[in-house]
ZAMARGU-4260 file (C-alpha; in steps of 0.2 Angstrom, whole numbers, plus 5000, padded with zeros to 4 digits):
<rodrens>
0) 5005/4918/5042 | 5003/4902/5030 | 5008/4901/5015 | 5001/4892/4997 | 5005/4888/4981
5) 4994/4896/4968 | 4996/4885/4950 | 5000/4900/4939 | 5000/4898/4921 | 5014/4903/4907
10) 5029/4909/4905 | 5039/4896/4919 | 5051/4889/4909 | 5058/4905/4906 | 5053/4912/4923
15) 5066/4899/4932 | 5081/4900/4916 | 5080/4917/4920 | 5082/4918/4941 | 5093/4901/4939
20) 5106/4913/4925 | 5104/4927/4942 | 5108/4911/4955 | 5123/4908/4949 | 5128/4927/4942
25) 5126/4933/4960 | 5134/4917/4966 | 5151/4915/4959 | 5154/4935/4959 | 5152/4932/4978
30) 5163/4919/4980 | 5177/4926/4970 | 5175/4946/4975 | 5170/4938/4996 | 5178/4923/4999
35) 5169/4908/5004 | 5171/4912/5026 | 5166/4930/5021 | 5150/4925/5013 | 5147/4910/5027
40) 5146/4925/5041 | 5139/4937/5030 | 5125/4920/5031 | 5123/4921/5051 | 5124/4939/5053
45) 5109/4946/5057 | 5095/4954/5040 | 5096/4971/5038 | 5078/4980/5035 | 5081/4995/5026
50) 5065/5001/5031 | 5061/5022/5025 | 5043/5029/5026 | 5040/5047/5030 | 5039/5056/5046
55) 5035/5073/5046 | 5028/5083/5033 | 5010/5078/5028 | 5010/5061/5026 | 5021/5064/5042
60) 5005/5053/5053 | 5004/5039/5041 | 5025/5035/5044 | 5020/5031/5064 | 5009/5018/5062
65) 5020/5013/5048 | 5036/5010/5060 | 5023/5003/5074 | 5020/4989/5062 | 5034/4985/5056
70) 5044/4986/5073 | 5031/4975/5080 | 5032/4960/5066 | 5051/4960/5070 | 5049/4961/5088
75) 5037/4943/5087 | 5050/4936/5072 | 5064/4938/5084 | 5058/4933/5100 | 5052/4916/5088
80) 5067/4912/5086 | 5070/4923/5069 | 5072/4918/5052 | 5085/4903/5047 | 5092/4905/5067
85) 5096/4924/5061 | 5089/4938/5069 | 5082/4954/5061 | 5088/4971/5062 | 5075/4981/5057
90) 5085/4999/5051 | 5068/5015/5051 | 5073/5032/5044 | 5064/5046/5041 | 5064/5044/5018
95) 5057/5066/5021 | 5054/5066/5001 | 5060/5057/4985 | 5077/5065/4984 | 5082/5062/5002
100) 5072/5048/5001 | 5081/5040/4987 | 5099/5045/4997 | 5096/5036/5010 | 5091/5023/5001
105) 5108/5019/4992 | 5120/5023/5007 | 5111/5010/5017 | 5112/4998/5003 | 5128/4999/5000
110) 5135/5005/5018 | 5125/5001/5028 | 5124/4983/5022 | 5104/4981/5022 | 5099/4969/5013
115) 5083/4977/5004 | 5072/4994/5008 | 5055/4988/5012 | 5040/5004/5018 | 5035/5019/5009
120) 5020/5028/5008 | 5022/5042/4995 | 5019/5035/4978 | 5035/5049/4972 | 5047/5044/4984
125) 5043/5026/4981 | 5048/5029/4961 | 5064/5035/4966 | 5069/5021/4979 | 5065/5008/4966
130) 5075/5017/4954 | 5090/5014/4968 | 5084/4998/4972 | 5085/4995/4951 | 5104/4997/4951
135) 5111/4989/4966 | 5100/4973/4960 | 5090/4971/4976 | 5072/4971/4983 | 5059/4986/4987
140) 5044/4982/4995 | 5034/4997/4994 | 5024/4994/5009 | 5011/5009/5008 | 5012/5016/4989
145) 4994/5017/4977 | 5001/5024/4961 | 4995/5013/4947 | 5011/5021/4939 | 5020/5008/4953
150) 5014/4992/4945 | 5013/4997/4927 | 5025/5009/4915 | 5038/5010/4931 | 5035/4995/4936
155) 5053/4985/4942 | 5058/4968/4944 | 5065/4972/4960 | 5050/4979/4967 | 5037/4971/4975
160) 5018/4982/4980 | 5010/4975/4996 | 4996/4990/4996 | 4981/4992/4984 | 4983/5003/4967
165) 4974/5016/4962 | 4960/5008/4952 | 4958/4996/4968 | 4950/5011/4977 | 4942/5020/4962
170) 4933/5002/4960 | 4930/4998/4981 | 4921/5012/4982 | 4912/5013/4966 | 4906/4996/4969
175) 4899/5001/4987 | 4891/5017/4979 | 4881/5008/4962 | 4874/4997/4977 | 4864/5015/4983
180) 4861/5021/4968 | 4861/5023/4952 | 4874/5038/4947 | 4870/5036/4928 | 4871/5058/4923
185) 4878/5062/4940 | 4889/5076/4941 | 4904/5074/4951 | 4918/5088/4954 | 4934/5082/4963
190) 4950/5088/4970 | 4965/5080/4968 | 4984/5078/4977 | 4994/5088/4962 | 5007/5076/4966
195) 5010/5056/4955 | 4997/5048/4965 | 4985/5060/4964 | 4985/5062/4945 | 4988/5045/4944
200) 4971/5043/4956 | 4962/5055/4946 | 4964/5047/4928 | 4956/5028/4938 | 4941/5041/4943
205) 4937/5045/4924 | 4942/5029/4921 | 4927/5025/4933 | 4917/5043/4927 | 4916/5038/4909
210) 4914/5017/4910 | 4897/5022/4923 | 4891/5037/4912 | 4894/5051/4925 | 4901/5069/4923
215) 4914/5075/4931 | 4911/5093/4931 | 4926/5099/4938 | 4943/5097/4945 | 4955/5103/4957
220) 4975/5101/4959 | 4979/5103/4976 | 4995/5106/4983 | 5002/5096/4996 | 5007/5113/5006
225) 4986/5118/5004 | 4980/5122/5018 | 4966/5134/5015 | 4954/5124/5007 | 4942/5140/5006
230) 4943/5145/4987 | 4941/5126/4984 | 4924/5124/4990 | 4916/5142/4983 | 4919/5133/4969
235) 4912/5116/4971 | 4895/5130/4976 | 4897/5136/4959 | 4896/5120/4950 | 4882/5114/4960
240) 4887/5096/4957 | 4878/5080/4964 | 4893/5074/4975 | 4911/5082/4980 | 4924/5068/4976
245) 4940/5066/4986 | 4957/5062/4976 | 4969/5069/4992 | 4979/5062/5002 | 4987/5062/5019
250) 4983/5078/5031 | 4975/5087/5014 | 4958/5076/5016 | 4957/5082/5037 | 4959/5097/5032
255) 4949/5097/5022 | 4932/5091/5031 | 4934/5101/5042 | 4934/5115/5033 | 4920/5106/5023
260) 4909/5104/5037 | 4907/5126/5042 | 4904/5129/5025 | 4887/5113/5027 | 4885/5115/5008
265) 4871/5099/5003 | 4883/5091/4990 | 4890/5074/4998 | 4904/5067/4997 | 4913/5051/4994
270) 4932/5050/4991 | 4944/5036/4980 | 4959/5039/4997 | 4957/5038/5013 | 4965/5032/5027
275) 4959/5025/5046 | 4971/5037/5054 | 4962/5054/5046 | 4947/5048/5045 | 4952/5048/5067
280) 4960/5066/5064 | 4941/5070/5055 | 4934/5067/5071 | 4915/5069/5073 | 4900/5076/5062
285) 4915/5083/5048 | 4918/5066/5038 | 4905/5057/5029 | 4899/5046/5012 | 4911/5029/5006
290) 4928/5028/5006 | 4940/5012/5005 | 4951/5003/5015 | 4965/4990/5014 | 4958/4983/5030
295) 4949/4989/5045 | 4952/4986/5065 | 4935/4981/5063 | 4937/4963/5051 | 4928/4952/5056
300) 4943/4937/5058 | 4953/4930/5072 | 4969/4931/5064 | 4965/4950/5064 | 4956/4950/5078
305) 4972/4944/5085 | 4984/4955/5078 | 4972/4972/5085 | 4974/4966/5101 | 4990/4961/5101
310) 4994/4979/5093 | 4986/4984/5110 | 4995/4978/5120 | 5013/4986/5116 | 5007/5001/5112
315) 4992/5004/5120 | 4981/5012/5105 | 4969/5002/5089 | 4983/5001/5077 | 4982/5008/5059
320) 4978/5001/5042 | 4998/5005/5036 | 5000/4998/5054 | 4993/4981/5047 | 5000/4984/5031
325) 5018/4989/5035 | 5018/4971/5050 | 5011/4964/5038 | 5022/4965/5024 | 5038/4961/5037
330) 5028/4944/5038 | 5027/4940/5020 | 5047/4943/5018 | 5053/4932/5035 | 5041/4922/5024
335) 5049/4919/5014 | 5067/4922/5019 | 5064/4906/5028 | 5058/4897/5012 | 5070/4900/5000
340) 5085/4902/5017 | 5091/4917/5016 | 5090/4937/5010 | 5097/4932/4995 | 5086/4943/4977
345) 5089/4931/4963 | 5080/4919/4977 | 5070/4930/4986 | 5064/4936/4967 | 5057/4921/4962
350) 5047/4913/4976 | 5039/4928/4977 | 5035/4929/4960 | 5029/4909/4960 | 5009/4911/4967
355) 5015/4906/4985 | 5000/4912/4996 | 4999/4921/5010 | 4985/4923/5021 | 4987/4939/5028
360) 4971/4941/5039 | 4957/4942/5028 | 4944/4930/5022 | 4955/4923/5008 | 4972/4922/5004
365) 4983/4936/4996 | 4996/4930/4981 | 5011/4943/4969 | 5004/4941/4954 | 5019/4939/4940
370) 5019/4952/4928 | 5020/4965/4942 | 5023/4962/4954 | 5007/4966/4965 | 5000/4959/4980
375) 4983/4953/4977 | 4970/4953/4987 | 4954/4960/4996 | 4949/4977/4999 | 4932/4985/5005
380) 4923/5002/5007 | 4918/5007/5022 | 4905/5023/5025 | 4904/5035/5039 | 4889/5031/5051
385) 4879/5045/5056 | 4883/5056/5069 | 4877/5054/5085 | 4875/5033/5083 | 4894/5029/5091
390) 4905/5034/5106 | 4920/5036/5101 | 4929/5040/5083 | 4935/5024/5083 | 4918/5018/5079
395) 4911/5025/5065 | 4916/5018/5051 | 4906/5002/5047 | 4915/4992/5036 | 4909/4983/5020
400) 4909/4966/5014 | 4925/4962/5004 | 4923/4970/4986 | 4927/4958/4976 | 4913/4946/4979
405) 4918/4930/4986 | 4911/4922/4970 | 4922/4930/4961 | 4941/4930/4957 | 4948/4944/4966
410) 4956/4951/4949 | 4940/4958/4943 | 4940/4974/4951 | 4960/4974/4946 | 4971/4983/4932
415) 4972/4965/4918 | 4989/4961/4913 | 4987/4958/4897 | 4988/4975/4892 | 4994/4982/4906
420) 5011/4992/4905 | 5020/4984/4917 | 5036/4975/4903 | 5045/4963/4918 | 5060/4957/4907
425) 5057/4937/4905
</rodrens>
């Protein structure tokens, strides 16, 4: 991966002062409590990454991909000599739920010697882990959660988010949808996952409907353990919408689209959240419509193609988006540690906030916004091909051009930071 510097305006002096103070305080405390020899020994040992991700439950399948991607990145980095001569030790565990995720994060930081926490997919569990990381003054690289809340009112000086947020997912699909037809006056019926991610996604969806003079005629909150969607499909039939819009998560999507296909309703489907593993699990003839994604294995760049080939060589399967984003999150942190000379929290925060650009296998480099710690990058929409036009489920998705268009700033599709709810300390 390659990194370049962006010009970042505003607050540079304050940022340097705050970070410098953190460095001095952290260094003084370490020297007095541990002594110089112990500090040298710590710097020469392995860098320990506490990797938490769901491996069971409705997001469990996605967590398996995350482990594969992170493990491949660590394997490649260590094979190349590690970071500043130090190997990386990846400690992967099942986060299970918010309570367990927080408990495991605390143990990893306080007992297992993790230098920082990385991972997660659930927005609710990410909030819990973020609080633990902040108390310990350690970084949490939130790899897969998408709730705008994590980049808004619940942002943290110690948390950086690598996946695209809900607003970007909605805008990606919305851009594609508006290119297909005028949606003013169209009626939408939504199904929403009943936890923080889904609620947040519904808020972003409502804002999109309002901006485009569309009408939300019904919404149903769906508990994450629901498997029978027939009562909700009957409500959709009664409502007679122009579109069925899904704000679901994990295997909720797979279960719904299979049952919806069995009912044979005529209303076209779109969604503001879908992972490719769930798209593949839906099988042929069930999934349709337009959906958002942060990355797809058919992305036509040399770096992306090479990653897909390496992943297939190791695991014998095509990588899913959580494999990709976990891979690039590890690579980003490896470069940050290489550039700063270690895993010290203040230096890493300063580097990640500096505007450094990261080659993440896309057409344009990405960078973290200092204002909310969001990785700003291209997004995409994909549409499902007509049944019979492909031979394998891995070939059934057609990727759009990057969103936003190449002549537009990346921030066009992101929540504004000027009036944002994220208030990081100066």
